[in-house]
C-alpha positions in Angstrom: 73.5 152.4 122.5 76.4 152.9 120.2 76.2 156.0 117.9 75.5 155.0 114.3 78.5 155.2 112.0 78.8 158.3 109.9 79.1 157.5 106.3 81.3 159.8 104.3 80.8 160.6 100.6 82.5 158.2 98.3 83.5 158.3 94.7 80.8 156.9 92.5 81.3 153.4 91.1 81.6 153.0 87.4 78.4 151.7 85.7 78.8 148.1 84.7 79.0 147.6 81.0 76.1 146.0 79.0 77.0 142.3 78.6 75.9 138.7 78.3 77.2 136.4 81.0 77.7 132.8 80.0 77.7 130.5 83.0 79.4 127.2 82.4 78.2 124.6 84.9 74.9 126.4 85.4 73.2 123.4 87.0 76.1 122.8 89.4 76.2 123.5 93.1 78.2 126.7 93.0 75.9 128.3 90.4 72.8 127.4 92.2 74.0 128.4 95.7 76.1 131.5 95.0 76.3 132.9 91.5 72.6 132.9 90.4 71.4 134.2 93.8 74.1 137.0 93.6 72.7 138.0 90.1 69.2 137.9 91.5 70.2 140.2 94.4 71.8 142.6 92.0 68.6 142.6 90.0 66.7 143.4 93.2 69.0 146.3 93.9 68.8 147.6 90.4 72.5 147.1 90.0 72.7 144.9 87.0 73.3 146.6 83.6 70.1 147.6 81.9 71.3 145.6 78.9 72.1 142.2 80.4 71.4 138.5 79.6 72.4 135.2 81.3 73.2 132.1 79.3 73.4 128.8 81.1 75.7 126.2 79.4 75.6 122.7 80.7 74.9 119.2 79.4 71.7 119.2 81.5 70.7 122.8 80.9 67.6 121.8 78.9 65.6 124.5 77.1 65.0 128.1 78.3 61.8 127.2 80.2 63.4 124.2 82.0 66.4 126.2 83.0 64.3 129.1 84.3 62.2 126.8 86.4 65.4 125.1 87.7 67.0 128.4 88.7 63.8 129.6 90.3 63.8 126.5 92.5 67.4 127.3 93.4 66.5 130.9 94.3 63.5 129.8 96.4 65.9 127.6 98.4 68.9 130.0 98.7 67.4 133.5 98.8 66.4 134.6 102.3 63.0 136.2 102.6 61.5 134.6 99.5 61.4 135.5 95.9 60.1 138.9 94.8 57.7 138.0 91.9 58.1 141.4 90.3 61.8 141.1 90.1 61.6 137.5 89.0 59.3 138.4 86.1 61.8 140.9 84.9 64.8 138.6 85.5 63.5 135.3 84.2 63.1 136.3 80.5 66.8 137.2 80.4 67.8 133.6 81.3 68.6 131.4 78.3 69.9 127.8 77.9 72.4 126.2 75.6 72.7 122.5 76.3 75.9 120.8 75.5 79.1 119.1 76.6 82.2 121.3 77.2 84.1 119.5 74.4 81.3 119.6 71.8 82.2 122.1 69.1 78.6 122.0 67.8 77.3 123.2 71.1 79.7 126.2 71.0 78.3 127.0 67.5 74.8 127.1 69.1 76.3 129.3 71.9 77.7 131.7 69.3 74.4 132.0 67.5 72.6 132.6 70.8 75.0 135.4 71.8 74.5 137.1 68.5 70.7 137.0 69.0 71.1 138.4 72.6 73.4 141.1 71.4 70.6 142.3 69.1 67.7 141.6 71.5 69.1 143.0 74.7 71.7 145.5 73.4 74.6 143.7 75.1 77.0 145.3 72.5 79.1 142.1 72.0 80.5 142.2 75.5 80.7 138.6 76.8 81.7 137.4 80.2 82.4 133.6 80.5 82.2 132.2 84.1 83.8 128.8 84.6 81.8 127.4 87.5 83.2 124.0 86.7 86.1 121.7 87.9 89.4 123.2 87.0 90.3 120.0 85.2 88.0 121.1 82.3 89.1 124.7 82.1 91.5 124.0 79.3 88.8 122.2 77.2 86.4 125.1 77.6 89.1 127.7 76.6 90.1 125.6 73.6 86.6 125.4 72.3 85.9 129.1 73.0 89.0 129.9 70.9 88.1 127.6 68.1 84.6 129.1 68.0 86.1 132.7 68.0 84.0 133.5 71.0 87.0 134.9 72.9 89.5 137.2 71.2 92.7 138.5 72.8 92.5 142.2 73.5 95.8 144.1 74.0 94.1 146.9 75.9 91.6 146.7 78.7 89.7 149.6 77.2 89.0 147.9 73.9 85.3 147.3 73.0 83.6 144.9 72.6 85.3 142.9 75.3 85.5 139.2 76.3 86.5 138.2 79.8 86.8 134.9 81.7 86.2 134.3 85.4 88.1 131.2 86.7 87.2 129.7 90.0 89.6 128.1 92.5 91.4 125.8 92.9 93.8 127.3 90.3 95.7 124.2 89.7 96.9 121.4 92.0 100.4 122.8 92.5 102.7 125.3 90.9 103.4 123.1 87.8 99.7 122.6 87.1 99.0 126.3 87.6 101.7 127.1 85.1 100.2 124.7 82.6 96.8 126.3 83.1 98.4 129.7 82.7 100.0 128.7 79.5 96.6 127.6 78.2 94.8 130.8 79.2 97.6 133.1 78.0 97.4 131.3 74.6 93.8 132.5 74.4 93.5 135.7 76.3 95.6 138.6 77.6 96.2 138.7 81.4 93.8 141.7 81.8 91.0 139.5 80.4 91.5 136.8 83.0 89.7 137.2 86.4 90.8 134.6 88.9 88.1 134.8 91.5 88.6 134.3 95.3 85.3 135.1 96.9 87.0 136.0 100.1 88.3 139.1 98.5 84.8 140.2 97.8 83.8 140.2 101.4 83.1 143.6 102.8 85.2 143.0 105.9 88.2 141.8 103.9 88.1 145.0 101.8 87.8 147.0 105.0 91.2 145.8 106.1 92.7 148.3 103.7 90.5 151.2 104.8 91.0 150.3 108.5 94.8 150.4 108.0 95.3 153.3 105.7 92.4 155.7 106.7 93.2 155.7 110.4 96.5 157.3 111.2 96.7 155.8 114.7 97.4 152.3 113.5 100.0 152.5 110.7 102.9 153.6 113.0 102.3 150.5 115.1 101.9 148.1 112.2 105.3 146.5 112.3 107.6 144.1 114.2 108.5 146.7 116.8 105.0 146.7 118.2 103.2 143.5 117.0 104.3 140.3 118.7 102.4 137.8 116.6 99.4 137.4 114.3 96.7 134.7 114.1 94.6 134.1 111.0 91.8 131.5 111.4 89.2 130.1 109.1 87.1 127.5 110.9 84.0 125.7 109.8 81.7 123.5 111.9 80.5 121.5 108.9 82.3 118.6 107.3 82.8 118.1 103.6 79.1 118.0 103.1 79.0 115.4 100.3 82.1 116.7 98.6 84.3 113.9 99.7 85.7 113.2 96.2 86.6 116.8 95.7 88.2 117.1 99.1 90.2 113.9 98.5 91.9 115.6 95.5 92.2 119.0 97.3 92.6 118.9 101.0 92.6 121.9 103.4 95.8 123.5 102.3 94.9 123.7 98.6 91.2 124.5 99.4 91.8 127.3 102.0 95.4 128.2 102.7 96.9 128.6 99.2 94.2 131.2 98.3 91.9 132.5 101.0 94.3 132.7 104.0 97.3 133.9 102.0 95.3 136.6 100.3 94.0 137.8 103.7 97.6 137.7 105.0 98.8 139.8 102.1 96.1 142.5 102.6 96.9 142.7 106.3 100.7 143.1 105.9 101.2 144.8 102.5 103.0 148.2 102.3 100.9 151.3 101.6 100.2 151.6 97.9 100.8 154.7 95.9 97.1 154.8 95.2 94.1 152.5 95.6 94.0 151.5 91.9 94.0 147.8 91.0 97.6 147.6 89.8 99.2 149.2 92.9 97.2 147.2 95.4 98.1 143.9 93.6 101.7 145.0 93.3 101.9 145.4 97.1 100.2 142.1 97.8 102.6 140.4 95.4 105.6 141.7 97.3 104.3 140.2 100.5 103.6 136.8 99.0 107.1 136.8 97.4 108.6 137.5 100.9 107.1 134.5 102.6 109.9 132.4 104.0 110.0 129.0 102.3 110.1 125.9 104.5 112.7 123.3 103.8 111.5 119.6 104.0 113.1 119.1 107.4 111.3 122.2 108.8 107.8 121.3 107.9 107.3 118.9 110.8 108.3 121.7 113.3 106.1 124.3 111.8 103.0 122.6 110.5 100.4 120.4 112.2 98.0 118.2 110.2 94.6 116.9 111.3 91.5 115.0 110.1 88.2 115.1 111.9 86.7 111.8 113.2 84.4 110.2 110.7 85.9 111.8 107.6 87.0 108.4 106.3 83.3 107.3 106.4 82.2 110.2 104.2 81.0 109.3 100.7 83.8 109.4 98.2 86.5 109.2 100.8 89.2 106.5 100.9 88.9 104.3 104.0 92.6 104.9 104.7 92.7 108.5 103.6 95.5 110.8 104.9 93.8 113.9 103.4 94.0 116.7 106.0 90.8 118.5 106.9 92.7 120.7 109.4 96.1 122.5 109.2 97.9 124.9 111.5 101.2 126.4 110.5 103.7 129.0 111.5 104.9 131.4 108.8 107.3 134.3 108.5 107.5 137.3 106.2 111.1 138.2 105.5 111.0 141.9 105.0 111.9 144.9 107.2 108.4 145.5 108.4 107.6 142.0 109.7 111.1 140.4 110.3 110.8 137.9 113.1 107.0 138.2 113.7 105.4 134.7 113.6 102.1 134.4 111.6 100.0 131.5 112.7 97.6 130.2 110.1 94.8 127.8 111.0 92.0 126.3 108.8 89.8 123.3 109.2 86.4 121.6 109.0 84.4 119.8 111.7 85.5 122.3 114.4 83.6 123.9 117.3 82.2 126.8 115.3 82.2 128.9 112.2 84.8 131.6 112.4 87.1 133.6 110.2 89.1 136.3 111.9 92.6 138.0 112.0 94.0 138.7 115.5 97.0 141.1 115.9 98.7 140.6 119.3 100.7 143.6 120.3 103.8 143.4 122.5 103.4 143.5 126.2 104.3 146.6 128.2 108.1 146.9 128.5 108.1 147.7 132.2 106.1 147.1 135.3 104.6 150.4 136.6 102.2 149.2 139.3 104.6 147.8 141.9 103.0 144.4 142.1 104.6 141.8 140.0 101.6 139.6 140.2 99.4 142.4 138.8 101.8 143.1 136.0 102.0 139.5 134.9 98.2 139.5 134.6 98.0 142.6 132.4 96.6 141.4 129.1 98.3 142.3 125.9 96.4 144.5 123.4 94.7 142.4 120.8 93.1 143.8 117.6 90.6 141.4 116.0 89.2 141.8 112.5 86.2 139.5 112.3 85.5 138.5 108.7 82.6 136.1 109.4 80.0 135.4 110.8 79.7 138.4 113.1 81.5 140.9 110.8 83.3 143.6 112.8 86.4 144.8 114.7 87.3 144.6 118.3 90.2 146.0 120.4 91.2 144.5 123.8 92.7 147.1 126.1 93.7 147.1 129.8 91.8 149.1 132.3 91.8 149.6 136.1 89.2 147.6 137.9 87.0 149.8 140.1 87.9 149.8 143.8 90.9 150.2 145.9 94.4 149.1 144.7 95.7 148.8 141.2 93.7 145.9 139.9 93.9 145.7 136.1 91.4 144.0 133.8 90.7 143.6 130.2 88.1 145.7 128.4 86.8 144.9 124.9 86.0 147.8 122.5 83.8 146.4 119.8 82.4 147.5 116.4 79.8 145.5 114.5 78.9 146.1 110.9 75.3 145.2 111.3 74.8 147.5 114.3 76.9 150.4 113.1 75.5 150.6 109.6 72.1 149.1 110.3 72.5 146.5 107.6 74.4 143.3 106.8 77.3 143.6 104.3 76.4 142.3 100.8 77.4 138.9 99.6 80.9 138.7 98.1 79.8 137.3 94.7 77.6 140.4 94.1 80.6 142.8 94.4 82.9 140.6 92.3 80.4 140.1 89.5 79.9 143.8 89.2 83.6 144.5 89.3 84.2 142.1 86.4 81.4 143.8 84.4 83.2 147.1 85.1 86.6 145.7 84.2 88.0 146.4 87.6 90.5 143.6 88.6 91.4 145.0 92.1 89.7 142.1 94.0 90.9 139.3 91.7 94.2 137.5 92.0 96.9 138.3 89.5 99.1 135.6 88.0 102.2 136.4 90.0 100.2 136.4 93.3 99.0 132.8 92.6 102.5 131.7 91.6 104.1 133.0 94.8 101.4 131.4 96.9 102.1 128.0 95.2 105.8 128.5 95.7 105.2 128.8 99.4 102.7 125.9 99.7 104.3 123.4 97.3 107.2 122.4 99.6 104.8 122.0 102.6 102.5 119.7 100.6 105.5 117.8 99.2 106.9 117.1 102.6 103.6 115.8 103.9 102.5 113.8 100.9 105.9 112.3 100.3 106.6 111.2 103.9 105.0 109.9 107.1 104.5 113.2 108.9 101.9 112.6 111.6 98.2 113.2 110.9 96.2 113.7 114.1 92.6 112.7 114.4 90.5 115.2 116.3 86.9 115.0 117.5 84.2 116.8 115.6 83.1 120.0 117.3 86.5 120.5 119.0 89.2 123.1 118.7 91.3 120.8 116.5 94.3 118.6 117.3 96.1 119.2 120.6 99.3 119.5 118.6 98.0 122.7 117.1 98.0 124.3 120.6 101.5 123.0 121.2 102.7 124.7 118.1 102.0 128.0 119.7 102.7 127.2 123.3 106.3 126.5 122.5 106.7 130.2 121.9 104.5 131.2 124.8 101.4 131.9 122.6 98.0 130.4 122.4 95.1 130.3 119.9 92.0 132.3 120.4 89.0 130.1 121.0 86.8 128.8 118.1 83.1 129.1 119.0 
């Protein structure tokens, strides 16, 4: 049995500020599946501020009683282990409803009155957090009404009290131009430090552990460069299809949905330079440098470096065009043009309808430079060292090393050294939204995307999308439950590489 991990003392986290959280789109899928369960779990853990209230804003929010019953039903569906009645009795009275359309100024007047009441009743001190769990197409309308109603006020300093902050969900625009339009709207209402662009992947414990793993273990950083690493794979695979979200996916596709945000953020964390400190500004500065260094593909290079796929049956999904060319799978080869990573190929892969659910990063180290065992056949069979960081579902880290096979001769085999979060710490990591909501209440932007990070991501993705959407680059149809299109394997095999299996 593995020895339990030893937990070292850590600096205490700042207490989240008293606040009222206004959840736009409270009756929507994201709110019911992720945000409200995260708030409930924080209440179970006693992590919510003592002075806290939740306001649900939606056309169909109903009155307080109706919304509470609706959210209770959502929790009964999405909270594992069932509802704790004691916690619910304390949590439910803090839920309040404000029905209204996002462009209805009268509804915002009702919201303003409700927030004043909650400030007095719950002692939330005028701190207001607005969460846009809505389509990005209506972000501008909500911001405009919040400004007209004076519910959000620009604050030049992050330390100013009371505060108003906005959480914006992806997709952050449709391309660079639309993101810049959205930025112009937000910057006309709020300062940058008041805008929290959420990417729930950054809230995952295993994603955060990338930085600790790299910079708290001296054995790895000297090897973390093009001299020792041959290539890197980053995979995010899902076995499910679009799950009734065909209309959304038709507008988005896998590159906008996954690559532009999740995968490029993970790439930046894995490859960034050591920060001066672990404060939010330094970490985001280092990530921004990586994203700025991504090599842009010219239109003629996209076909050689990117493979597009669509799972069988996607065109029969509700809300999907019968002749759709929207990709549900993409594999691409990318390069980071800086001294540390010059010449190292990064293979990014994301898709739906695949053989399993898997998100991981694999670092493939260079092969040994000389044969020491006298037998060329044996030397050819020596596996390269591979370091895997598993983000989900089996969170952990593994390292493949070569070892002598017992017996006569110099037989060499691969051995896997494995660490599992659940086994080492005797508990599963918390859900990403729990950490991110608390960080926003604390005013800690470390795990949220900064404006320039998003801009550099779009600058990399835009030419790729333009080349595909403006031409007849091939789209491969792949069977559901497979590894994806055969062309994705060929993308790597041309350089003597191959993907790790999805299972």
